[in-house]
Gaussian input, Z-matrix of N, CA and C with variables (Angstrom, degrees):
# hf/3-21g

backbone

0 1
 N
 C     1     B1
 C     2     B2     1     A1
 N     3     B3     2     A2     1     D1
 C     4     B4     3     A3     2     D2
 C     5     B5     4     A4     3     D3
 N     6     B6     5     A5     4     D4
 C     7     B7     6     A6     5     D5
 C     8     B8     7     A7     6     D6
 N     9     B9     8     A8     7     D7
 C    10    B10     9     A9     8     D8
 C    11    B11    10    A10     9     D9
 N    12    B12    11    A11    10    D10
 C    13    B13    12    A12    11    D11
 C    14    B14    13    A13    12    D12
 N    15    B15    14    A14    13    D13
 C    16    B16    15    A15    14    D14
 C    17    B17    16    A16    15    D15
 N    18    B18    17    A17    16    D16
 C    19    B19    18    A18    17    D17
 C    20    B20    19    A19    18    D18
 N    21    B21    20    A20    19    D19
 C    22    B22    21    A21    20    D20
 C    23    B23    22    A22    21    D21
 N    24    B24    23    A23    22    D22
 C    25    B25    24    A24    23    D23
 C    26    B26    25    A25    24    D24
 N    27    B27    26    A26    25    D25
 C    28    B28    27    A27    26    D26
 C    29    B29    28    A28    27    D27
 N    30    B30    29    A29    28    D28
 C    31    B31    30    A30    29    D29
 C    32    B32    31    A31    30    D30
 N    33    B33    32    A32    31    D31
 C    34    B34    33    A33    32    D32
 C    35    B35    34    A34    33    D33
 N    36    B36    35    A35    34    D34
 C    37    B37    36    A36    35    D35
 C    38    B38    37    A37    36    D36
 N    39    B39    38    A38    37    D37
 C    40    B40    39    A39    38    D38
 C    41    B41    40    A40    39    D39
 N    42    B42    41    A41    40    D40
 C    43    B43    42    A42    41    D41
 C    44    B44    43    A43    42    D42
 N    45    B45    44    A44    43    D43
 C    46    B46    45    A45    44    D44
 C    47    B47    46    A46    45    D45
 N    48    B48    47    A47    46    D46
 C    49    B49    48    A48    47    D47
 C    50    B50    49    A49    48    D48
 N    51    B51    50    A50    49    D49
 C    52    B52    51    A51    50    D50
 C    53    B53    52    A52    51    D51
 N    54    B54    53    A53    52    D52
 C    55    B55    54    A54    53    D53
 C    56    B56    55    A55    54    D54
 N    57    B57    56    A56    55    D55
 C    58    B58    57    A57    56    D56
 C    59    B59    58    A58    57    D57
 N    60    B60    59    A59    58    D58
 C    61    B61    60    A60    59    D59
 C    62    B62    61    A61    60    D60
 N    63    B63    62    A62    61    D61
 C    64    B64    63    A63    62    D62
 C    65    B65    64    A64    63    D63
 N    66    B66    65    A65    64    D64
 C    67    B67    66    A66    65    D65
 C    68    B68    67    A67    66    D66
 N    69    B69    68    A68    67    D67
 C    70    B70    69    A69    68    D68
 C    71    B71    70    A70    69    D69
 N    72    B72    71    A71    70    D70
 C    73    B73    72    A72    71    D71
 C    74    B74    73    A73    72    D72
 N    75    B75    74    A74    73    D73
 C    76    B76    75    A75    74    D74
 C    77    B77    76    A76    75    D75
 N    78    B78    77    A77    76    D76
 C    79    B79    78    A78    77    D77
 C    80    B80    79    A79    78    D78
 N    81    B81    80    A80    79    D79
 C    82    B82    81    A81    80    D80
 C    83    B83    82    A82    81    D81
 N    84    B84    83    A83    82    D82
 C    85    B85    84    A84    83    D83
 C    86    B86    85    A85    84    D84
 N    87    B87    86    A86    85    D85
 C    88    B88    87    A87    86    D86
 C    89    B89    88    A88    87    D87
 N    90    B90    89    A89    88    D88
 C    91    B91    90    A90    89    D89
 C    92    B92    91    A91    90    D90
 N    93    B93    92    A92    91    D91
 C    94    B94    93    A93    92    D92
 C    95    B95    94    A94    93    D93
 N    96    B96    95    A95    94    D94
 C    97    B97    96    A96    95    D95
 C    98    B98    97    A97    96    D96
 N    99    B99    98    A98    97    D97
 C   100   B100    99    A99    98    D98
 C   101   B101   100   A100    99    D99
 N   102   B102   101   A101   100   D100
 C   103   B103   102   A102   101   D101
 C   104   B104   103   A103   102   D102
 N   105   B105   104   A104   103   D103
 C   106   B106   105   A105   104   D104
 C   107   B107   106   A106   105   D105
 N   108   B108   107   A107   106   D106
 C   109   B109   108   A108   107   D107
 C   110   B110   109   A109   108   D108
 N   111   B111   110   A110   109   D109
 C   112   B112   111   A111   110   D110
 C   113   B113   112   A112   111   D111
 N   114   B114   113   A113   112   D112
 C   115   B115   114   A114   113   D113
 C   116   B116   115   A115   114   D114
 N   117   B117   116   A116   115   D115
 C   118   B118   117   A117   116   D116
 C   119   B119   118   A118   117   D117
 N   120   B120   119   A119   118   D118
 C   121   B121   120   A120   119   D119
 C   122   B122   121   A121   120   D120
 N   123   B123   122   A122   121   D121
 C   124   B124   123   A123   122   D122
 C   125   B125   124   A124   123   D123
 N   126   B126   125   A125   124   D124
 C   127   B127   126   A126   125   D125
 C   128   B128   127   A127   126   D126
 N   129   B129   128   A128   127   D127
 C   130   B130   129   A129   128   D128
 C   131   B131   130   A130   129   D129
 N   132   B132   131   A131   130   D130
 C   133   B133   132   A132   131   D131
 C   134   B134   133   A133   132   D132
 N   135   B135   134   A134   133   D133
 C   136   B136   135   A135   134   D134
 C   137   B137   136   A136   135   D135
 N   138   B138   137   A137   136   D136
 C   139   B139   138   A138   137   D137
 C   140   B140   139   A139   138   D138
 N   141   B141   140   A140   139   D139
 C   142   B142   141   A141   140   D140
 C   143   B143   142   A142   141   D141
 N   144   B144   143   A143   142   D142
 C   145   B145   144   A144   143   D143
 C   146   B146   145   A145   144   D144
 N   147   B147   146   A146   145   D145
 C   148   B148   147   A147   146   D146
 C   149   B149   148   A148   147   D147
 N   150   B150   149   A149   148   D148
 C   151   B151   150   A150   149   D149
 C   152   B152   151   A151   150   D150
 N   153   B153   152   A152   151   D151
 C   154   B154   153   A153   152   D152
 C   155   B155   154   A154   153   D153
 N   156   B156   155   A155   154   D154
 C   157   B157   156   A156   155   D155
 C   158   B158   157   A157   156   D156
 N   159   B159   158   A158   157   D157
 C   160   B160   159   A159   158   D158
 C   161   B161   160   A160   159   D159
 N   162   B162   161   A161   160   D160
 C   163   B163   162   A162   161   D161
 C   164   B164   163   A163   162   D162
 N   165   B165   164   A164   163   D163
 C   166   B166   165   A165   164   D164
 C   167   B167   166   A166   165   D165
 N   168   B168   167   A167   166   D166
 C   169   B169   168   A168   167   D167
 C   170   B170   169   A169   168   D168
 N   171   B171   170   A170   169   D169
 C   172   B172   171   A171   170   D170
 C   173   B173   172   A172   171   D171
 N   174   B174   173   A173   172   D172
 C   175   B175   174   A174   173   D173
 C   176   B176   175   A175   174   D174
 N   177   B177   176   A176   175   D175
 C   178   B178   177   A177   176   D176
 C   179   B179   178   A178   177   D177
 N   180   B180   179   A179   178   D178
 C   181   B181   180   A180   179   D179
 C   182   B182   181   A181   180   D180
 N   183   B183   182   A182   181   D181
 C   184   B184   183   A183   182   D182
 C   185   B185   184   A184   183   D183
 N   186   B186   185   A185   184   D184
 C   187   B187   186   A186   185   D185
 C   188   B188   187   A187   186   D186
 N   189   B189   188   A188   187   D187
 C   190   B190   189   A189   188   D188
 C   191   B191   190   A190   189   D189
 N   192   B192   191   A191   190   D190
 C   193   B193   192   A192   191   D191
 C   194   B194   193   A193   192   D192
 N   195   B195   194   A194   193   D193
 C   196   B196   195   A195   194   D194
 C   197   B197   196   A196   195   D195
 N   198   B198   197   A197   196   D196
 C   199   B199   198   A198   197   D197
 C   200   B200   199   A199   198   D198
 N   201   B201   200   A200   199   D199
 C   202   B202   201   A201   200   D200
 C   203   B203   202   A202   201   D201
 N   204   B204   203   A203   202   D202
 C   205   B205   204   A204   203   D203
 C   206   B206   205   A205   204   D204
 N   207   B207   206   A206   205   D205
 C   208   B208   207   A207   206   D206
 C   209   B209   208   A208   207   D207
 N   210   B210   209   A209   208   D208
 C   211   B211   210   A210   209   D209
 C   212   B212   211   A211   210   D210
 N   213   B213   212   A212   211   D211
 C   214   B214   213   A213   212   D212
 C   215   B215   214   A214   213   D213
 N   216   B216   215   A215   214   D214
 C   217   B217   216   A216   215   D215
 C   218   B218   217   A217   216   D216
 N   219   B219   218   A218   217   D217
 C   220   B220   219   A219   218   D218
 C   221   B221   220   A220   219   D219
 N   222   B222   221   A221   220   D220
 C   223   B223   222   A222   221   D221
 C   224   B224   223   A223   222   D222
 N   225   B225   224   A224   223   D223
 C   226   B226   225   A225   224   D224
 C   227   B227   226   A226   225   D225
 N   228   B228   227   A227   226   D226
 C   229   B229   228   A228   227   D227
 C   230   B230   229   A229   228   D228
 N   231   B231   230   A230   229   D229
 C   232   B232   231   A231   230   D230
 C   233   B233   232   A232   231   D231
 N   234   B234   233   A233   232   D232
 C   235   B235   234   A234   233   D233
 C   236   B236   235   A235   234   D234
 N   237   B237   236   A236   235   D235
 C   238   B238   237   A237   236   D236
 C   239   B239   238   A238   237   D237

   B1=1.4818
   B2=1.5234
   B3=1.3480
   B4=1.4882
   B5=1.4688
   B6=1.3368
   B7=1.4541
   B8=1.4761
   B9=1.3081
   B10=1.4846
   B11=1.5359
   B12=1.3051
   B13=1.4634
   B14=1.4942
   B15=1.2766
   B16=1.4793
   B17=1.4644
   B18=1.3748
   B19=1.4354
   B20=1.5591
   B21=1.3331
   B22=1.4756
   B23=1.5166
   B24=1.3024
   B25=1.4744
   B26=1.4748
   B27=1.3511
   B28=1.4494
   B29=1.5573
   B30=1.3139
   B31=1.4817
   B32=1.5287
   B33=1.3313
   B34=1.4724
   B35=1.5309
   B36=1.3290
   B37=1.4365
   B38=1.5021
   B39=1.3525
   B40=1.5247
   B41=1.5031
   B42=1.3289
   B43=1.4767
   B44=1.5109
   B45=1.3802
   B46=1.4779
   B47=1.5087
   B48=1.3420
   B49=1.4542
   B50=1.5244
   B51=1.3131
   B52=1.4459
   B53=1.5259
   B54=1.3329
   B55=1.4789
   B56=1.5568
   B57=1.3475
   B58=1.4511
   B59=1.5364
   B60=1.3159
   B61=1.4466
   B62=1.5308
   B63=1.3697
   B64=1.4167
   B65=1.4956
   B66=1.3230
   B67=1.4529
   B68=1.5355
   B69=1.3709
   B70=1.4128
   B71=1.5411
   B72=1.3200
   B73=1.4687
   B74=1.5358
   B75=1.2840
   B76=1.4540
   B77=1.5382
   B78=1.3345
   B79=1.4134
   B80=1.4759
   B81=1.3768
   B82=1.4404
   B83=1.5428
   B84=1.3475
   B85=1.4549
   B86=1.4976
   B87=1.3582
   B88=1.4699
   B89=1.5313
   B90=1.3273
   B91=1.4712
   B92=1.5155
   B93=1.2919
   B94=1.5072
   B95=1.5042
   B96=1.3493
   B97=1.4570
   B98=1.5505
   B99=1.3122
   B100=1.4730
   B101=1.4947
   B102=1.2602
   B103=1.4784
   B104=1.5459
   B105=1.3304
   B106=1.4914
   B107=1.5218
   B108=1.3286
   B109=1.4503
   B110=1.5082
   B111=1.2957
   B112=1.4732
   B113=1.5024
   B114=1.2937
   B115=1.4701
   B116=1.5288
   B117=1.3389
   B118=1.4883
   B119=1.5204
   B120=1.3625
   B121=1.4500
   B122=1.4608
   B123=1.3680
   B124=1.5087
   B125=1.4834
   B126=1.3469
   B127=1.4398
   B128=1.5456
   B129=1.2992
   B130=1.4437
   B131=1.4932
   B132=1.3329
   B133=1.4575
   B134=1.5253
   B135=1.2953
   B136=1.4494
   B137=1.5379
   B138=1.3414
   B139=1.4478
   B140=1.5649
   B141=1.3204
   B142=1.4349
   B143=1.5292
   B144=1.3129
   B145=1.4811
   B146=1.5178
   B147=1.2843
   B148=1.4152
   B149=1.5346
   B150=1.3365
   B151=1.4646
   B152=1.5745
   B153=1.2727
   B154=1.4943
   B155=1.4890
   B156=1.3689
   B157=1.4502
   B158=1.5404
   B159=1.3439
   B160=1.4480
   B161=1.5116
   B162=1.2878
   B163=1.4783
   B164=1.5119
   B165=1.3454
   B166=1.4612
   B167=1.4959
   B168=1.3612
   B169=1.4401
   B170=1.4968
   B171=1.2855
   B172=1.4897
   B173=1.5815
   B174=1.3619
   B175=1.4395
   B176=1.5551
   B177=1.3313
   B178=1.5183
   B179=1.4997
   B180=1.3299
   B181=1.4221
   B182=1.5409
   B183=1.3316
   B184=1.4710
   B185=1.4683
   B186=1.3474
   B187=1.4657
   B188=1.5242
   B189=1.3550
   B190=1.4442
   B191=1.5516
   B192=1.3169
   B193=1.4516
   B194=1.5089
   B195=1.3189
   B196=1.4800
   B197=1.5210
   B198=1.3258
   B199=1.4842
   B200=1.4796
   B201=1.3692
   B202=1.4334
   B203=1.5086
   B204=1.3099
   B205=1.4590
   B206=1.4955
   B207=1.3238
   B208=1.5009
   B209=1.5202
   B210=1.3075
   B211=1.4750
   B212=1.5277
   B213=1.3066
   B214=1.4853
   B215=1.5344
   B216=1.3507
   B217=1.4778
   B218=1.5290
   B219=1.2593
   B220=1.4777
   B221=1.5360
   B222=1.3199
   B223=1.5028
   B224=1.5554
   B225=1.3202
   B226=1.3872
   B227=1.5520
   B228=1.2705
   B229=1.4675
   B230=1.4631
   B231=1.3293
   B232=1.4918
   B233=1.5144
   B234=1.2992
   B235=1.4316
   B236=1.5084
   B237=1.2795
   B238=1.5253
   B239=1.4389
   A1=111.48
   A2=113.85
   A3=115.59
   A4=112.55
   A5=119.82
   A6=121.56
   A7=111.03
   A8=117.85
   A9=120.65
   A10=109.94
   A11=115.38
   A12=119.01
   A13=109.46
   A14=119.15
   A15=120.69
   A16=111.41
   A17=118.70
   A18=123.22
   A19=107.96
   A20=116.46
   A21=120.97
   A22=109.78
   A23=118.40
   A24=120.60
   A25=111.93
   A26=118.86
   A27=121.78
   A28=110.17
   A29=116.32
   A30=117.48
   A31=109.89
   A32=117.08
   A33=118.35
   A34=112.06
   A35=117.32
   A36=118.60
   A37=111.67
   A38=116.72
   A39=118.69
   A40=108.99
   A41=118.02
   A42=121.34
   A43=110.81
   A44=115.77
   A45=119.27
   A46=111.52
   A47=117.09
   A48=118.04
   A49=110.23
   A50=116.70
   A51=119.65
   A52=113.01
   A53=114.47
   A54=118.38
   A55=111.41
   A56=115.50
   A57=118.96
   A58=111.81
   A59=117.51
   A60=118.78
   A61=111.30
   A62=117.92
   A63=122.82
   A64=114.11
   A65=115.61
   A66=120.96
   A67=109.62
   A68=116.71
   A69=120.61
   A70=110.21
   A71=117.12
   A72=121.24
   A73=109.32
   A74=118.65
   A75=123.30
   A76=108.68
   A77=119.37
   A78=122.99
   A79=115.57
   A80=116.85
   A81=120.86
   A82=110.38
   A83=117.94
   A84=118.21
   A85=110.30
   A86=114.95
   A87=119.38
   A88=107.96
   A89=114.61
   A90=122.21
   A91=109.67
   A92=117.61
   A93=117.45
   A94=115.95
   A95=118.80
   A96=121.54
   A97=112.63
   A98=117.44
   A99=120.09
   A100=109.34
   A101=122.23
   A102=123.17
   A103=111.92
   A104=117.99
   A105=121.09
   A106=109.32
   A107=118.11
   A108=121.74
   A109=111.13
   A110=118.23
   A111=121.56
   A112=109.44
   A113=119.05
   A114=119.28
   A115=112.16
   A116=116.72
   A117=118.85
   A118=109.96
   A119=119.20
   A120=120.52
   A121=114.12
   A122=116.90
   A123=119.72
   A124=110.45
   A125=118.14
   A126=120.31
   A127=111.94
   A128=116.39
   A129=120.80
   A130=110.58
   A131=119.89
   A132=121.12
   A133=111.63
   A134=118.39
   A135=121.54
   A136=112.07
   A137=115.29
   A138=119.89
   A139=113.92
   A140=115.97
   A141=121.15
   A142=113.34
   A143=118.82
   A144=117.71
   A145=112.16
   A146=120.35
   A147=122.84
   A148=111.96
   A149=114.53
   A150=119.63
   A151=110.13
   A152=118.14
   A153=119.58
   A154=111.79
   A155=116.70
   A156=121.47
   A157=109.93
   A158=115.04
   A159=119.47
   A160=114.56
   A161=116.23
   A162=120.20
   A163=110.33
   A164=119.26
   A165=121.50
   A166=109.72
   A167=119.20
   A168=120.46
   A169=112.08
   A170=118.00
   A171=124.33
   A172=108.89
   A173=114.99
   A174=119.71
   A175=110.23
   A176=115.81
   A177=118.76
   A178=110.65
   A179=117.45
   A180=121.27
   A181=111.83
   A182=116.74
   A183=120.68
   A184=111.71
   A185=118.56
   A186=123.04
   A187=111.49
   A188=116.27
   A189=118.86
   A190=110.68
   A191=116.34
   A192=120.28
   A193=110.51
   A194=117.88
   A195=119.82
   A196=111.86
   A197=116.97
   A198=120.74
   A199=110.30
   A200=118.42
   A201=121.83
   A202=112.76
   A203=116.72
   A204=122.43
   A205=113.46
   A206=116.74
   A207=120.03
   A208=111.07
   A209=116.60
   A210=119.84
   A211=110.68
   A212=115.39
   A213=121.04
   A214=109.89
   A215=116.66
   A216=117.09
   A217=110.81
   A218=119.65
   A219=121.11
   A220=110.54
   A221=116.14
   A222=121.01
   A223=109.31
   A224=117.87
   A225=119.63
   A226=111.69
   A227=116.87
   A228=122.38
   A229=112.77
   A230=117.33
   A231=121.17
   A232=111.95
   A233=118.98
   A234=124.86
   A235=112.68
   A236=116.25
   A237=122.34
   A238=110.87
   D1=-42.20
   D2=-179.28
   D3=-63.35
   D4=-38.13
   D5=177.75
   D6=-63.15
   D7=-39.78
   D8=179.95
   D9=-63.42
   D10=-43.35
   D11=178.67
   D12=-62.09
   D13=-42.81
   D14=179.95
   D15=-61.93
   D16=-42.32
   D17=-176.07
   D18=-65.47
   D19=-43.22
   D20=179.24
   D21=-66.08
   D22=-40.20
   D23=177.63
   D24=-63.94
   D25=-40.92
   D26=177.67
   D27=-66.00
   D28=-42.09
   D29=179.90
   D30=-64.60
   D31=-41.44
   D32=178.57
   D33=-64.65
   D34=-38.87
   D35=178.27
   D36=-66.54
   D37=-38.99
   D38=178.36
   D39=-65.83
   D40=-41.32
   D41=-179.55
   D42=-61.61
   D43=-46.07
   D44=-179.43
   D45=-64.78
   D46=-38.67
   D47=178.62
   D48=-66.31
   D49=-38.01
   D50=174.81
   D51=-60.12
   D52=-40.50
   D53=179.85
   D54=-66.93
   D55=-39.13
   D56=176.38
   D57=-64.85
   D58=-38.77
   D59=175.13
   D60=-65.50
   D61=-40.79
   D62=175.16
   D63=-58.75
   D64=-40.15
   D65=179.36
   D66=-66.69
   D67=-40.62
   D68=-179.38
   D69=-66.09
   D70=-44.94
   D71=-179.12
   D72=-65.84
   D73=-46.67
   D74=-178.23
   D75=-63.61
   D76=-36.87
   D77=177.17
   D78=-63.44
   D79=-28.47
   D80=-174.34
   D81=-96.46
   D82=-16.40
   D83=179.77
   D84=-92.31
   D85=162.16
   D86=-177.17
   D87=-133.54
   D88=92.04
   D89=173.92
   D90=-130.91
   D91=164.30
   D92=-177.18
   D93=-63.39
   D94=-27.33
   D95=-178.51
   D96=-96.43
   D97=0.84
   D98=-173.64
   D99=-65.95
   D100=-42.55
   D101=-177.46
   D102=-59.35
   D103=-42.34
   D104=179.27
   D105=-67.27
   D106=-42.98
   D107=178.86
   D108=-67.18
   D109=-38.49
   D110=177.58
   D111=-63.63
   D112=-43.39
   D113=-178.68
   D114=-69.67
   D115=-32.36
   D116=176.54
   D117=-70.88
   D118=-38.41
   D119=175.93
   D120=-65.96
   D121=-39.32
   D122=176.75
   D123=-66.27
   D124=-38.61
   D125=178.09
   D126=-63.69
   D127=-39.68
   D128=179.56
   D129=-67.09
   D130=-37.36
   D131=179.27
   D132=-69.24
   D133=-18.13
   D134=176.98
   D135=-95.05
   D136=-45.21
   D137=-176.42
   D138=-71.11
   D139=-41.35
   D140=-176.72
   D141=-57.30
   D142=-52.31
   D143=179.06
   D144=-64.37
   D145=-32.45
   D146=177.14
   D147=-64.50
   D148=-44.09
   D149=177.01
   D150=-66.19
   D151=-41.79
   D152=177.72
   D153=-61.03
   D154=-41.62
   D155=-179.15
   D156=-64.12
   D157=-43.54
   D158=175.20
   D159=-61.08
   D160=-40.46
   D161=178.10
   D162=-67.15
   D163=-35.70
   D164=177.26
   D165=-65.66
   D166=-42.91
   D167=178.67
   D168=-62.31
   D169=-43.69
   D170=179.74
   D171=-61.44
   D172=-45.65
   D173=-178.90
   D174=-63.38
   D175=-39.34
   D176=178.72
   D177=-64.82
   D178=-42.76
   D179=-179.86
   D180=-65.39
   D181=-43.09
   D182=176.63
   D183=-64.25
   D184=-38.87
   D185=179.52
   D186=-64.82
   D187=-42.29
   D188=178.37
   D189=-66.47
   D190=-35.82
   D191=179.41
   D192=-66.86
   D193=-40.41
   D194=178.93
   D195=-68.68
   D196=-34.29
   D197=175.73
   D198=-63.68
   D199=-43.84
   D200=178.00
   D201=-61.24
   D202=-42.85
   D203=175.26
   D204=-58.95
   D205=-42.00
   D206=177.11
   D207=-66.46
   D208=-39.05
   D209=179.06
   D210=-65.27
   D211=-41.88
   D212=179.36
   D213=-64.93
   D214=-41.48
   D215=178.52
   D216=-66.90
   D217=-34.19
   D218=178.94
   D219=-67.40
   D220=-40.76
   D221=179.52
   D222=-66.51
   D223=-38.28
   D224=179.00
   D225=-67.61
   D226=-35.49
   D227=176.05
   D228=-64.76
   D229=-34.38
   D230=-179.35
   D231=-75.88
   D232=-26.67
   D233=178.85
   D234=-72.18
   D235=-31.13
   D236=-175.98
   D237=-77.82

């Protein structure tokens, strides 16, 4: 599980770095579509980390819930 988290963290960091480079390049170029692409890149650099943070919170809550269920099942098995 730790390796999977590290891989996803690395992929997220690479993607965000790519988005920051895209924002920099799009900010310096002057073409008719640059403003739309720049706004999309800026939105992705804000929205993506927020979504990832929310997914981490949900995963943590679900992981704690499954651990509690396993502990409850073990206790029930000991009583019988």
